[in-house]
C-alpha positions, 0 to 999 in steps of 0.5 A, spaced: 101 978 265 094 977 261 093 972 256 094 974 248 098 982 250 103 985 246 107 984 252 106 977 252 106 975 245 113 979 246 117 975 251 114 968 248 117 971 242 123 972 246 125 966 251 124 962 244 128 965 240 134 965 247 131 957 247 127 957 252 119 955 254 114 960 251 110 964 256 104 958 255 108 952 256 110 955 263 104 957 265 101 950 264 108 947 267 106 951 273 099 948 273 101 941 273 106 942 278 101 946 282 095 941 283 099 934 282 094 933 277 096 930 269 094 929 263 097 923 259 096 919 252 098 911 256 094 907 256 092 904 264 096 897 262 102 902 260 101 906 265 101 899 271 107 896 267 111 903 267 109 903 275 112 896 276 118 898 272 119 903 277 117 910 273 112 915 275 108 918 269 108 926 271 105 930 265 103 931 258 110 934 254 109 937 247 115 941 243 113 944 237 116 950 232 114 952 225 119 952 220 120 955 214 124 950 208 125 956 203 131 955 199 136 952 198 142 953 194 147 947 192 151 946 186 152 940 180 154 939 174 149 943 170 151 949 174 146 953 180 141 950 182 135 951 188 131 946 191 125 948 195 122 945 200 117 939 200 115 938 194 114 945 190 120 949 185 125 948 182 132 943 183 139 942 180 141 935 177 146 931 175 145 926 170 146 918 171 146 920 178 143 921 186 146 927 189 145 930 197 141 935 199 146 937 204 142 943 206 135 940 205 137 935 212 139 941 216 134 944 216 130 938 216 133 935 223 133 944 225 127 943 224 126 936 229 131 938 234 128 945 235 121 941 237 124 935 240 129 940 245 124 944 248 120 937 249 126 935 254 125 943 256 118 941 259 121 933 262 126 937 266 121 942 268 116 937 272 122 933 275 122 928 269 127 923 267 125 921 260 119 922 255 115 915 253 111 914 247 113 920 242 110 922 237 112 926 231 108 929 226 110 933 220 104 938 217 103 943 213 102 951 215 097 953 212 096 959 208 105 960 208 108 956 202 114 951 204 113 953 211 111 946 217 110 945 223 114 940 226 110 937 234 112 931 238 108 930 244 109 924 250 109 922 257 115 924 262 117 919 268 120 919 273 124 914 276 123 912 283 129 909 285 136 912 287 140 911 280 138 917 275 139 918 268 143 923 268 139 926 262 132 925 260 131 920 255 127 920 249 123 914 246 117 913 242 116 906 244 111 904 249 110 904 256 109 897 256 116 896 251 121 901 255 118 897 262 119 891 258 127 894 255 128 895 263 126 889 265 132 885 260 136 890 262 137 896 257 135 904 258 132 908 252 138 913 250 133 918 244 128 918 240 133 918 233 133 921 227 135 919 220 134 924 214 136 924 207 134 928 200 137 926 195 136 928 187 137 925 181 136 928 173 131 924 168 138 923 163 136 920 156 136 912 160 131 914 165 127 918 160 127 912 155 125 907 160 120 911 163 116 912 157 110 911 154 112 905 150 118 902 155 114 896 156 115 891 163 122 894 165 126 896 171 128 903 171 136 903 174 135 910 174 130 910 179 133 903 183 139 908 184 135 913 186 131 911 192 136 906 195 141 912 195 136 916 200 135 910 204 143 908 205 144 914 206 138 915 211 140 909 214 147 912 215 145 918 218 140 913 223 146 910 226 149 916 227 144 919 231 144 913 236 152 912 237 151 920 238 147 919 244 151 914 247 146 908 244 149 900 242 143 897 239 136 902 236 129 899 235 128 901 229 120 904 229 118 907 222 121 908 216 118 914 210 120 915 203 117 921 199 118 921 192 116 928 187 117 930 180 119 936 178 121 940 171 126 946 173 126 948 165 124 946 159 126 939 157 129 937 163 126 933 169 128 930 175 126 926 181 127 928 189 127 923 194 127 923 202 128 918 207 126 918 214 127 913 219 125 914 226 126 910 232 130 909 239 137 909 241 139 903 247 144 901 251 145 896 257 144 899 264 146 892 268 150 887 266 145 882 268 137 882 267 132 885 271 128 879 275 121 878 273 116 881 279 114 875 283 108 871 281 100 873 284 098 869 289 094 864 287 086 864 290 082 857 291 074 860 288 072 854 293 069 858 298 067 852 304 071 852 308 079 848 309 076 843 314 070 841 309 074 841 303 079 837 307 074 833 310 071 832 302 077 830 299 079 825 304 072 821 303 073 821 297 080 816 298 076 811 302 
């Protein structure tokens, strides 16, 4: 099937709809399996440390989804509202409290799950047992409103021993950090996200305290908004780690996005998105794995050992 043909595009669309990888991904993975050569995001030190811990890198893997975050209806004390994706459009509100926008949270999770699932599928296709050094990016899709590209990339690795995970793990930790976890008796379980979206109407008190003549004063309404969405994101992150079988987590990054919207004249709302990203971990052995044996230290003296002994003996006469 030639590149760029209607048949090839139709086949890719069919595969994506059925949950499979597109044609171009299959072609790339087939070439990796055929040649044995692979690309990697690992630094030299990460590559060496992973191999010492019993994992061999097998190739760079990736996953992408382009997702429209469009109209998400919800109700509040002021009636029906519409939330538009990531900073554009109108929003409903409830004065004096933060309202969670569940539909938007579900859409964000779904977009990321599609991309991460395709990354794991590529790892399986290469015979990998996990993906390390995963980086996740969300970018606006040019020319299409409220549409974003969610992409993840990382390096697939394969365990050299007999004990293998039932499902490929994913982690945003570096190769060295993953090797340190393994030596300590822990294994990564999944790249976990905690996401929450909240909206708060600027009621009369918030409006008055944020005005030009308010002076230096805390605005409790805005403090409540950011505290609420961060709290919900932590709860969501904890649930994601537990669902993967993780006992603990290494939190890698936190983000907070806030934007203002005016659904109608005289009404102003503030939306906030909190995102937590990290790696769930679980213990796989009762005792830490001992570190590798120390390296042999060689003397830099090039003289024969007999000559060194004679010199030392003479020095003590």
